[in-house]
C-alpha positions in Angstrom: 16.8 -3.0 8.1 19.6 -5.4 7.6 21.3 -4.0 10.7 18.2 -4.5 12.9 16.0 -7.0 11.2 14.0 -7.5 14.4 12.7 -3.9 14.1 10.9 -4.4 10.7 7.4 -4.9 12.1 7.8 -2.0 14.5 9.0 0.3 11.7 6.1 -0.6 9.4 3.6 -0.3 12.3 4.9 3.2 13.1 4.8 4.2 9.5 1.2 3.1 9.1 0.2 4.7 12.4 1.8 8.0 11.4 0.1 7.9 8.0 -3.3 7.2 9.6 -2.7 10.2 12.0 -1.8 12.5 9.1 -4.9 11.4 7.2 -7.1 12.0 10.2 -5.7 15.5 10.7 -6.0 16.3 7.0 -9.8 15.7 7.2 -10.2 19.0 9.1 -8.6 21.3 6.6 -10.4 24.4 5.2 -12.5 23.7 2.1 -10.2 26.0 0.0 -7.1 24.0 0.9 -5.2 22.6 -2.1 -4.6 19.4 -0.1 -8.3 18.7 -0.1 -8.4 18.9 -3.9 -5.8 16.2 -4.4 -6.7 12.5 -4.0 -4.7 9.3 -4.2 -5.6 6.8 -6.9 -3.8 3.5 -7.2 -1.0 4.9 -9.4 -0.3 7.9 -7.2 -0.3 5.7 -4.0 2.1 3.3 -5.6 4.4 6.2 -6.7 4.4 7.6 -3.1 5.2 4.2 -1.6 8.0 3.6 -4.2 9.2 7.2 -3.5 9.6 6.3 0.2 11.7 3.3 -0.7 13.9 5.4 -3.0 14.3 8.5 -0.8 13.6 7.1 2.7 15.7 4.0 2.4 18.0 3.8 -0.7 19.1 7.5 -0.8 20.0 7.2 2.9 22.2 4.2 2.1 20.1 2.0 4.3 20.8 -1.5 3.1 17.8 -3.7 2.0 18.2 -7.2 0.8 16.8 -8.4 -2.5 14.2 -10.5 -0.7 13.1 -7.5 1.3 12.9 -5.4 -1.9 10.8 -8.1 -3.6 8.5 -8.3 -0.5 8.3 -4.5 -0.3 7.1 -4.4 -4.0 4.5 -7.0 -3.4 3.2 -5.4 -0.3 3.3 -1.9 -1.9 1.0 -3.1 -4.7 -1.5 -4.7 -2.3 -1.4 -1.6 0.0 -2.0 0.8 -3.0 -4.9 -1.3 -4.2 -6.5 -1.6 -0.8 -6.2 2.1 0.0 -7.4 3.1 -3.5 -10.5 0.9 -3.0 -11.4 2.7 0.2 -11.6 5.9 -1.7 -13.7 4.3 -4.5 -16.0 2.7 -1.9 -16.7 5.8 0.1 -17.0 9.6 0.0 -13.8 9.9 2.1 -11.0 11.4 0.0 -7.5 10.1 0.5 -5.5 13.2 0.2 -1.9 14.2 -0.2 0.0 17.4 0.4 0.8 19.3 -2.8 4.5 19.3 -3.5 
C-alpha cells in the first residue's frame, strides 16, 4: 500500500465485495456441509482479519506504515464486532470454510 496509496480504498472495497459474494454463495451449501456448521464469532472474525494482515500483506513483504497498521487494527476490531452482531441479531450464520 505504500507503493500505491491511492489504491487503498479500491483494495478494501474489492475485499469486502469478494467476502460478501463468498458469503452469499456459501448460503446455498448442502445441509451436511461442514462449512455450514462453523460460524464466526467476534474472536474468530478478528483472528481471520489479523491472519489476512499477517499472510496477505506482511508475509508477502508488502510494506505497511505504522499509521496504516494502527488504522487496520482499529478497523478490524470494529468490523469483527459489527459482523458478529449480525449473526447475533439474526438467524443467518456467518460461516467460514474449514481449514
